[in-house]
ZAFI-497802 format. One record per residue (C-alpha): chain; x, y, z. Coordinates in Angstrom, 2 decimals, m for minus. Example, Ala and Ser with C-alpha at 12.3 -4.5 7.8 and 13.67 -1.06 7.14 Angstrom:
! residues 2
marvex X Y Z
A 12.30 m4.50 7.80
A 13.67 m1.06 7.14
//
This chain:
! residues 664
marvex X Y Z
A 128.79 117.52 143.18
A 131.11 115.32 141.73
A 128.85 112.51 141.43
A 126.34 114.61 139.62
A 128.73 116.54 137.49
A 129.73 112.84 136.69
A 126.08 112.23 135.91
A 125.57 115.07 133.65
A 129.12 114.45 131.02
A 127.97 111.11 130.88
A 124.15 112.19 130.01
A 125.34 114.60 127.29
A 126.95 112.61 125.72
A 124.55 109.58 125.64
A 122.36 112.46 123.76
A 125.26 113.94 121.50
A 126.24 109.77 119.94
A 122.46 109.39 119.67
A 122.01 112.71 117.14
A 125.22 112.03 115.62
A 123.89 108.79 114.12
A 125.37 109.38 110.74
A 127.77 107.01 108.85
A 130.77 105.77 109.98
A 132.09 105.24 106.04
A 133.28 108.11 104.33
A 133.10 106.17 100.88
A 129.75 105.75 100.04
A 128.45 105.78 96.47
A 125.56 107.31 97.59
A 125.49 110.50 99.80
A 122.88 109.52 101.81
A 122.52 112.39 104.08
A 122.09 114.63 101.33
A 118.84 112.24 99.83
A 117.34 111.57 102.90
A 116.01 113.81 105.95
A 117.27 113.53 109.22
A 114.38 110.70 110.39
A 115.23 108.71 107.09
A 118.46 108.79 107.74
A 118.38 107.53 111.21
A 116.56 104.65 110.07
A 118.67 103.87 106.62
A 122.24 103.87 108.82
A 120.59 102.11 112.20
A 123.39 99.07 113.02
A 121.58 95.59 113.91
A 118.94 94.81 116.18
A 115.41 95.10 116.21
A 114.08 98.21 114.60
A 110.20 99.54 113.87
A 109.73 102.32 111.99
A 106.47 104.45 112.29
A 105.95 105.61 108.81
A 103.22 108.30 108.79
A 101.22 108.46 105.53
A 103.37 110.10 102.97
A 106.62 110.07 104.61
A 108.43 107.96 102.29
A 108.38 104.69 103.30
A 109.13 103.22 100.28
A 112.20 105.32 99.59
A 113.60 104.56 103.41
A 113.31 101.15 102.77
A 115.07 101.05 99.19
A 117.65 102.73 101.14
A 118.47 100.43 103.62
A 118.70 97.97 101.27
A 121.32 100.08 99.16
A 122.95 100.91 102.42
A 123.43 97.21 103.88
A 124.74 96.23 100.37
A 127.38 98.86 100.31
A 128.42 98.06 103.80
A 129.11 94.24 102.73
A 125.87 92.46 103.76
A 125.70 89.74 100.89
A 122.48 90.49 98.83
A 121.07 86.70 99.48
A 121.70 87.50 103.35
A 119.00 90.06 102.83
A 115.35 89.42 103.26
A 112.62 91.80 102.13
A 108.81 90.32 103.04
A 106.05 93.15 101.07
A 102.26 92.17 100.71
A 102.91 91.92 96.65
A 105.15 90.85 94.33
A 104.59 94.53 93.06
A 105.89 96.04 96.26
A 109.13 94.05 96.58
A 110.07 94.54 92.34
A 109.65 98.42 92.89
A 111.84 98.97 96.18
A 114.63 96.31 94.50
A 114.65 98.07 91.05
A 114.55 101.11 92.93
A 117.35 100.25 94.64
A 119.53 99.04 91.61
A 118.65 102.27 89.99
A 120.60 104.34 93.10
A 123.37 101.50 93.79
A 123.93 98.79 91.04
A 122.21 95.38 89.90
A 123.47 93.50 93.17
A 120.45 95.22 94.60
A 118.15 92.49 92.39
A 119.57 89.42 94.14
A 117.98 90.26 97.30
A 115.36 87.77 98.75
A 112.32 89.78 97.82
A 108.64 88.94 97.66
A 105.39 88.19 99.62
A 105.41 86.24 102.50
A 103.73 83.25 100.57
A 106.11 83.02 97.90
A 109.28 83.04 99.90
A 107.36 80.51 102.25
A 106.81 78.39 99.07
A 110.43 78.55 97.96
A 111.50 77.06 101.78
A 108.85 74.48 101.90
A 110.21 73.23 98.29
A 113.51 73.19 99.38
A 112.77 71.48 103.43
A 109.62 69.67 101.86
A 110.87 66.27 103.50
A 110.81 67.63 107.31
A 107.36 67.64 107.05
A 106.68 64.73 105.16
A 105.67 66.79 102.32
A 106.11 65.59 98.55
A 108.28 68.97 97.05
A 106.42 68.65 93.94
A 103.10 69.82 95.90
A 100.35 71.75 93.82
A 99.36 74.81 95.23
A 95.41 75.40 94.86
A 93.99 78.66 94.00
A 90.67 79.45 95.56
A 88.03 78.22 93.51
A 89.73 74.53 93.98
A 89.64 75.19 97.08
A 85.68 75.64 97.22
A 85.54 72.59 94.85
A 87.57 70.43 97.21
A 85.52 71.47 100.28
A 82.01 71.16 98.18
A 82.95 67.66 97.61
A 84.04 66.85 100.85
A 80.32 68.17 102.19
A 78.40 66.13 99.48
A 80.42 62.62 100.24
A 79.90 63.03 104.17
A 76.35 64.54 104.58
A 74.91 63.43 100.87
A 71.17 64.82 101.83
A 71.55 68.29 102.41
A 71.49 69.55 105.56
A 69.22 72.86 106.42
A 70.93 76.00 106.36
A 74.60 74.69 106.24
A 77.02 76.72 104.85
A 78.32 77.42 101.12
A 81.38 76.16 100.58
A 82.77 79.79 99.96
A 81.85 80.31 103.49
A 83.55 77.38 104.72
A 86.52 78.20 103.08
A 86.78 81.58 104.66
A 85.73 80.01 108.23
A 88.91 77.81 107.73
A 91.15 80.65 106.50
A 90.44 83.04 109.24
A 91.18 79.90 112.10
A 94.45 79.35 110.46
A 95.80 82.98 109.91
A 94.51 84.13 113.20
A 96.05 80.88 115.40
A 92.43 80.23 116.70
A 90.60 77.43 116.94
A 87.75 77.22 114.08
A 85.19 76.81 116.74
A 85.82 80.06 118.32
A 86.08 81.39 114.84
A 82.29 80.09 114.17
A 81.23 81.63 117.51
A 82.82 84.93 116.81
A 82.21 86.08 113.43
A 79.50 82.90 111.77
A 77.28 82.46 115.35
A 74.45 82.13 112.37
A 75.91 78.39 111.99
A 76.22 77.24 115.60
A 73.74 74.76 115.30
A 76.05 72.75 112.98
A 79.55 73.85 114.74
A 80.34 69.63 115.17
A 79.89 68.88 111.37
A 81.55 72.17 109.99
A 84.50 71.55 112.02
A 84.15 67.29 110.79
A 84.29 69.13 107.49
A 87.66 70.70 108.31
A 89.20 68.27 109.46
A 88.51 65.67 106.60
A 89.58 68.83 104.14
A 93.03 68.99 106.12
A 93.49 64.95 105.36
A 92.49 65.26 101.93
A 95.36 67.51 100.93
A 97.30 65.25 103.27
A 96.64 62.57 101.07
A 96.91 64.24 98.01
A 99.88 66.23 98.08
A 98.22 70.03 97.74
A 98.36 72.83 99.93
A 95.87 75.90 99.87
A 97.40 79.42 100.01
A 97.34 79.37 104.10
A 98.87 76.34 104.23
A 101.73 77.42 103.18
A 102.23 80.19 106.05
A 100.90 77.35 108.11
A 103.82 74.97 107.05
A 106.32 77.39 107.20
A 105.82 78.12 110.72
A 105.81 74.71 111.43
A 108.87 73.73 109.92
A 110.94 76.65 111.97
A 108.96 75.85 115.32
A 109.93 71.57 114.45
A 113.24 71.79 113.53
A 115.43 73.74 115.45
A 119.04 73.13 113.59
A 116.89 74.06 110.63
A 115.27 76.98 111.85
A 118.85 78.55 113.20
A 120.17 77.50 109.40
A 117.33 79.70 107.89
A 117.71 82.41 109.83
A 121.35 82.45 109.74
A 121.12 82.20 105.98
A 119.09 85.83 106.01
A 120.91 88.17 108.83
A 118.50 91.16 107.67
A 115.26 90.95 107.61
A 112.57 93.86 106.63
A 109.28 94.07 106.58
A 106.88 96.38 104.88
A 103.28 97.20 106.37
A 103.49 95.81 108.81
A 100.89 96.89 110.58
A 98.74 94.40 107.97
A 100.67 91.07 109.20
A 98.43 88.46 111.06
A 99.01 86.20 113.98
A 100.61 83.47 111.64
A 102.64 85.91 109.88
A 104.01 88.00 113.32
A 105.47 84.20 114.35
A 107.26 83.39 111.57
A 108.87 86.43 111.56
A 109.75 85.48 115.08
A 110.96 82.58 114.00
A 113.15 83.69 110.84
A 114.79 86.39 113.08
A 115.52 84.51 116.19
A 119.38 83.55 115.52
A 120.11 87.12 115.28
A 117.48 89.66 116.01
A 118.19 91.97 113.08
A 114.51 92.86 111.82
A 113.15 95.83 110.91
A 109.66 96.14 111.02
A 107.53 99.87 108.84
A 104.55 100.34 108.94
A 101.59 102.73 110.45
A 99.17 101.83 113.36
A 97.14 104.61 111.67
A 96.49 102.66 108.91
A 95.50 99.27 110.00
A 92.03 98.72 107.93
A 92.20 95.38 107.05
A 91.16 92.92 110.22
A 88.35 91.66 107.93
A 91.16 89.89 106.33
A 92.48 88.81 109.34
A 95.11 91.51 110.02
A 96.01 91.64 113.54
A 96.18 95.17 115.02
A 97.88 94.16 118.29
A 100.64 92.79 116.25
A 102.64 96.90 115.44
A 102.25 97.31 119.10
A 103.55 93.98 120.64
A 106.54 94.29 117.99
A 108.61 95.87 121.12
A 107.40 93.06 123.56
A 108.23 90.07 121.04
A 112.10 92.08 120.24
A 113.55 93.59 123.51
A 115.41 96.71 123.04
A 113.99 97.49 120.14
A 114.38 101.43 118.96
A 111.46 103.54 117.61
A 111.70 105.86 114.99
A 108.55 108.05 113.95
A 109.10 109.56 109.88
A 106.60 112.35 110.42
A 107.41 114.90 107.42
A 104.90 114.39 104.49
A 105.85 114.29 101.55
A 102.46 114.26 100.10
A 99.85 116.90 101.41
A 99.42 120.64 102.52
A 100.18 121.37 105.78
A 96.31 122.25 105.95
A 95.51 118.88 105.00
A 97.51 117.26 107.42
A 96.13 119.40 110.26
A 92.88 117.93 109.55
A 94.45 114.35 109.35
A 96.29 114.71 112.75
A 92.92 116.12 114.67
A 91.15 112.69 113.48
A 93.88 110.26 114.71
A 94.47 112.24 117.65
A 90.88 110.69 118.32
A 91.96 106.89 118.78
A 92.10 105.13 121.38
A 95.21 103.66 121.22
A 97.98 104.88 118.83
A 101.74 105.96 118.34
A 101.94 109.65 118.88
A 102.87 111.39 116.05
A 102.49 114.98 114.45
A 102.52 114.73 110.74
A 104.22 118.07 109.24
A 104.56 119.17 105.55
A 106.23 121.64 104.15
A 103.94 122.51 100.98
A 101.47 125.66 102.10
A 98.62 126.55 100.68
A 95.61 128.64 101.58
A 92.98 126.13 100.35
A 91.69 124.00 103.03
A 89.44 120.97 103.96
A 85.83 121.41 103.45
A 82.65 119.70 105.12
A 79.81 119.97 102.49
A 76.40 119.23 103.86
A 73.91 118.30 100.71
A 70.03 117.84 100.98
A 70.37 114.33 99.60
A 72.17 112.16 97.51
A 71.22 113.66 94.46
A 72.56 117.07 95.76
A 75.39 115.45 96.78
A 76.35 113.66 93.43
A 75.48 117.23 91.77
A 77.75 119.14 93.74
A 80.37 116.62 93.09
A 79.99 116.74 89.02
A 79.97 120.37 89.36
A 83.14 120.86 91.51
A 84.94 118.25 88.84
A 84.12 120.65 86.04
A 85.67 123.50 88.26
A 88.80 121.37 88.91
A 89.25 120.49 85.67
A 89.18 124.40 84.21
A 91.76 125.02 87.12
A 93.90 122.60 85.29
A 93.79 119.57 87.60
A 93.54 116.38 85.39
A 90.82 114.22 85.40
A 93.02 111.09 86.46
A 94.15 113.01 89.96
A 90.80 113.21 91.06
A 89.06 110.47 93.12
A 86.29 109.80 94.84
A 86.75 107.76 97.94
A 83.16 105.62 99.34
A 82.97 103.64 102.76
A 81.32 100.75 100.64
A 81.07 100.26 96.96
A 77.19 100.50 97.36
A 77.52 104.23 98.20
A 78.62 105.68 95.12
A 75.97 104.39 93.10
A 74.12 107.79 92.67
A 76.58 109.23 91.45
A 77.39 106.97 89.14
A 74.39 107.67 87.91
A 75.41 111.07 87.84
A 78.16 111.08 86.10
A 77.28 109.02 83.25
A 74.65 111.31 82.30
A 76.95 114.33 82.37
A 79.28 111.83 79.73
A 82.16 112.44 82.46
A 84.73 109.38 82.42
A 85.29 107.23 85.37
A 86.43 103.99 86.64
A 85.64 101.77 90.00
A 87.72 100.09 91.77
A 87.06 98.11 94.95
A 83.90 96.18 94.81
A 81.31 94.80 92.01
A 79.77 97.49 90.08
A 75.83 97.55 91.30
A 74.33 96.03 88.73
A 76.75 93.32 88.30
A 76.07 91.65 92.13
A 74.03 88.54 91.72
A 71.49 89.56 94.33
A 70.74 92.99 92.68
A 70.24 91.03 89.09
A 67.76 88.91 90.48
A 65.54 91.89 91.95
A 65.90 93.75 88.61
A 65.43 90.85 86.42
A 62.41 90.88 87.58
A 61.40 94.48 87.24
A 62.23 94.21 83.66
A 59.77 91.44 83.01
A 56.57 93.47 84.75
A 58.40 96.85 82.24
A 58.46 94.03 79.15
A 57.29 90.64 79.08
A 58.76 89.89 76.03
A 62.56 89.81 77.80
A 63.66 86.05 77.39
A 67.08 86.92 78.97
A 65.38 88.10 82.47
A 62.54 85.67 82.56
A 64.67 82.45 82.42
A 67.12 84.10 85.19
A 64.03 84.37 87.82
A 62.55 80.90 86.72
A 65.59 79.61 87.51
A 65.67 80.91 91.21
A 62.76 78.68 91.84
A 62.81 75.28 93.49
A 62.55 72.04 91.52
A 63.16 74.54 88.53
A 65.45 73.43 85.95
A 67.40 74.32 82.49
A 65.19 71.52 81.06
A 61.78 73.05 82.76
A 62.55 76.58 82.05
A 62.89 75.72 78.32
A 59.24 73.90 78.06
A 57.84 77.05 79.96
A 59.55 80.05 78.79
A 57.52 80.08 75.15
A 54.20 80.06 77.12
A 55.29 82.69 79.51
A 57.00 85.00 76.86
A 55.16 87.98 76.89
A 52.46 86.67 78.98
A 53.21 86.81 82.75
A 50.44 85.97 84.19
A 49.38 82.32 82.62
A 47.01 79.61 84.05
A 49.32 77.40 86.01
A 47.43 74.53 85.02
A 48.49 75.23 81.19
A 52.12 75.55 81.52
A 54.09 72.35 80.47
A 55.01 70.95 83.54
A 54.21 68.88 86.74
A 56.46 70.81 89.14
A 55.50 74.07 89.22
A 53.62 74.65 92.25
A 56.45 77.08 93.21
A 55.36 79.10 90.18
A 52.12 80.73 91.76
A 53.05 83.22 93.84
A 55.83 84.53 90.93
A 53.32 85.14 88.84
A 50.68 86.47 91.46
A 52.91 89.20 91.90
A 54.69 89.90 88.18
A 50.57 89.91 86.79
A 49.60 92.25 89.71
A 52.40 94.57 89.63
A 52.54 94.22 85.67
A 48.73 95.60 85.73
A 49.31 98.73 88.28
A 52.47 99.76 86.93
A 50.87 103.01 85.17
A 49.32 104.14 88.51
A 52.35 103.04 91.12
A 55.00 104.27 92.11
A 58.43 102.74 91.01
A 59.68 102.60 94.99
A 56.19 100.54 95.80
A 56.85 97.86 93.23
A 59.90 97.32 94.13
A 59.09 97.14 97.86
A 56.55 94.42 96.46
A 59.53 92.29 94.72
A 62.09 92.83 97.20
A 59.53 90.90 99.79
A 58.50 88.37 97.79
A 62.54 88.12 96.67
A 63.94 88.09 99.82
A 63.06 84.14 101.50
A 64.75 83.21 98.05
A 67.90 85.41 98.79
A 68.27 83.93 102.49
A 67.92 80.72 100.91
A 70.75 81.45 98.17
A 73.05 83.48 100.31
A 74.91 82.39 103.11
A 75.76 86.45 103.94
A 72.17 87.05 103.03
A 71.87 89.81 105.99
A 75.00 91.78 104.06
A 73.11 91.84 100.98
A 69.52 92.87 102.24
A 71.87 96.62 102.88
A 71.90 96.63 98.92
A 68.28 95.78 98.42
A 67.19 99.01 100.60
A 69.90 100.94 99.10
A 68.14 100.06 95.63
A 64.56 100.82 97.26
A 65.66 103.95 98.06
A 67.40 104.94 94.72
A 64.09 103.71 92.82
A 62.28 106.27 95.30
A 63.79 108.98 93.11
A 61.94 108.05 90.46
A 58.45 108.71 89.08
A 58.56 106.30 86.50
A 59.95 102.87 86.54
A 61.01 102.25 82.99
A 63.41 105.36 83.86
A 64.67 103.98 86.74
A 65.37 100.66 85.19
A 67.10 102.18 82.15
A 69.47 104.47 84.21
A 70.45 101.40 86.68
A 71.04 98.99 83.45
A 74.41 102.02 82.25
A 76.71 99.61 80.74
A 80.07 100.47 80.68
A 81.84 100.93 76.73
A 84.32 97.78 77.27
A 82.53 95.45 79.41
A 85.64 93.68 80.61
A 87.07 96.28 82.34
A 85.15 95.99 85.66
A 83.71 99.25 86.91
A 84.48 101.72 84.46
A 82.96 104.35 82.25
A 85.20 105.52 79.69
A 86.61 105.95 76.27
A 89.70 104.15 75.27
A 92.75 105.89 75.80
A 90.88 108.43 77.69
A 91.65 110.30 81.18
A 89.44 108.89 83.98
A 88.48 109.97 87.71
A 88.67 107.29 89.91
A 85.93 106.26 92.14
A 87.02 103.72 94.71
A 86.64 101.99 98.32
A 88.84 103.22 101.12
A 90.67 99.73 101.32
A 91.56 100.14 97.91
A 93.06 103.20 97.62
A 95.54 102.46 100.48
A 98.87 103.38 99.59
A 97.38 105.45 96.48
A 97.54 109.35 96.32
A 95.76 112.38 94.12
A 95.30 116.17 93.82
A 92.01 116.55 94.56
A 90.11 114.05 96.81
A 86.19 113.49 97.25
A 85.02 111.86 100.59
A 81.10 111.12 99.76
A 78.07 109.65 102.43
A 80.34 110.35 105.75
A 77.19 110.10 107.25
A 76.94 108.71 110.71
A 75.62 105.11 111.07
A 76.98 104.53 107.05
A 80.77 106.25 108.05
A 81.90 105.29 110.89
A 78.93 102.22 110.32
A 76.56 101.43 112.73
A 77.65 97.80 113.15
A 80.70 99.20 114.84
A 78.83 101.39 117.47
A 79.12 99.11 120.30
A 82.56 97.68 119.55
A 86.01 100.03 120.66
A 88.01 98.07 118.42
A 85.81 98.53 115.42
A 84.86 101.51 115.98
A 88.68 102.55 116.17
A 89.31 100.92 113.07
A 86.36 102.97 111.66
A 88.43 105.99 112.43
A 91.44 104.56 111.13
A 89.39 104.65 107.53
A 88.88 107.79 108.00
A 92.36 108.82 108.19
A 93.60 106.61 105.37
A 91.10 108.48 103.34
A 91.68 112.13 103.98
A 95.84 111.48 103.73
A 95.20 110.31 100.15
A 94.65 114.02 98.93
A 97.56 116.41 98.03
A 95.71 119.81 97.95
A 92.29 119.62 97.86
A 89.87 117.43 100.17
A 86.15 117.58 100.03
A 83.95 115.57 102.92
A 80.31 115.51 102.05
A 77.20 114.35 103.37
A 73.09 114.16 102.64
A 70.87 115.07 105.88
A 68.14 112.23 104.58
A 70.05 109.39 104.07
A 67.04 106.78 104.85
A 68.58 103.18 106.91
A 65.47 100.76 105.76
A 67.49 98.55 108.97
A 67.18 100.90 111.11
A 64.10 102.14 109.96
A 65.24 106.09 110.53
A 66.94 108.67 108.69
A 70.47 108.96 109.02
A 71.34 113.54 108.90
A 74.20 114.10 110.98
A 77.84 114.54 109.69
A 80.40 110.93 111.01
A 81.06 111.21 114.40
A 84.71 111.50 113.73
A 84.47 114.60 112.35
A 82.70 116.39 115.57
A 83.99 119.70 117.47
A 86.35 120.06 114.94
A 87.64 124.39 114.45
A 86.41 125.81 111.36
A 90.14 127.27 110.66
A 91.15 123.41 110.13
A 88.07 121.87 108.71
A 85.59 124.88 106.78
A 81.83 124.14 106.69
A 79.49 124.70 103.35
A 76.08 124.18 103.34
A 74.44 123.65 100.21
A 70.60 122.32 100.96
A 69.06 125.39 99.78
A 70.93 125.64 96.58
//
């Protein structure tokens, strides 16, 4: 009995100690216990060692990091011995500025910034260890592409058939570095269409690396790569740098890539004082190289990691959180957590079934106007889309109703090169005097340059069906197909449906698309959607006019608003992460588009699509509407998509209300 009692006493004592994790000091300037909730306080006051903070959406992770910085300084840690790594300069500046406001100006001396800016400082200081000059130049993406293009031109003067464009080559090399994966493997996994020239791609990569070395230039990825090499290959220096930064904090840890995780491990190797803050449920950037496994492997990399979960949400109503918890609960792998809120509201999220995209757009516009009558500002309303092209019908409807909007996360539909190409053909069919569009489509042809166009345009202007033999050029064999399709469609413009004319132009244009763009398969989806939009019109000229709506301020991409006015936000979900609005619409939530049909055969991709839905739903504070049309035609699969997203299956009506407006 004595032994059992002793064990009970020890267990009780251990539990008591963990529960009473409060400041040992009593003379703090900041009243941490008053400013923070229990879990935030535990994270802020935790001692050294590895700490993983799973911060649910809207749970105050920025506040937690801010107060952690202040507390360390109050405990006597020198600001220059603290390292705060973020993904944007703005985030680091915001945290340190807020820390300065709650404590004092010492917080501004903390070493804070992005992974790349920190690596730049270290590399310039210790460049000689890597046989680099400390005045090396950092190239931007455009510079990198030009260098690669120059190398390809020198190595293969004769143009290679179906060889990747310079931007695609750079994407391959960047992913190889950030994922710590051989280029060959990257090509096989993500760019299989170029396996036929894999050896030449690798040759170019090697030459690219040598070129940079010989000319003392680094690209963006080299900063992290050389940082890792510096720490790995110089043991004494690694210990020195790790010793200088005694406390390391990393924001948005779920978005780190393999290379960044390796650098963090090396930086914390001496002391192990590392605090990572993130949310596995918001890991949505695998296309940028982010490694979802990092946040799960953190406790393995750093033994005895303490895990703290921030679950109190300060953004959304409890009704919205019931839905978000249900959605993320379907994830295959996750840190279990249950977000809760003290914000109560009788309003529940709604799933709206619309007859088509036009009815979907009508509903959203009408509901926006109703929200404005309820004193919700236009700037506090957002429409979220899985990808940028899913909002085109809505953009046209908003423009017709003069509702100001701004769009983020992807080029405006009519500004994408391939859509502009197709639209240019249609404009010439409608108006043969359109010299700008005529010039554009002529320059798409092989063997046609500016001088040839200058000779041809005067003859073709106003007459798109001339005799090829009469044109002032001896290189016009490629012109016949263009003249045939333009002349044919122009003559039938009054009797053919716009969708039929668009279909003919796309059929003609697709070989050009495949020759011009490495990612032509993705761009083909845009062409499919363009044709779908045209099917809603009975007159080609009306369709072209609507699609040509341009913003008043052309310098602001994707914006239709008057200067100084409030505007509705349209955003991709990826671009909306970290933001919040009073009222949120998630549109086009039809299975096959969200989740994308491309993710159906991959558990990992499907789980990321699920997390994307979770991120979207957690942006809303008070009102959440999810809409889907029941006649979304997918040209690639040759089928009508009509079911709501599978992520919303089997959710009780008391959590997600079902509205059917198909008969309205």
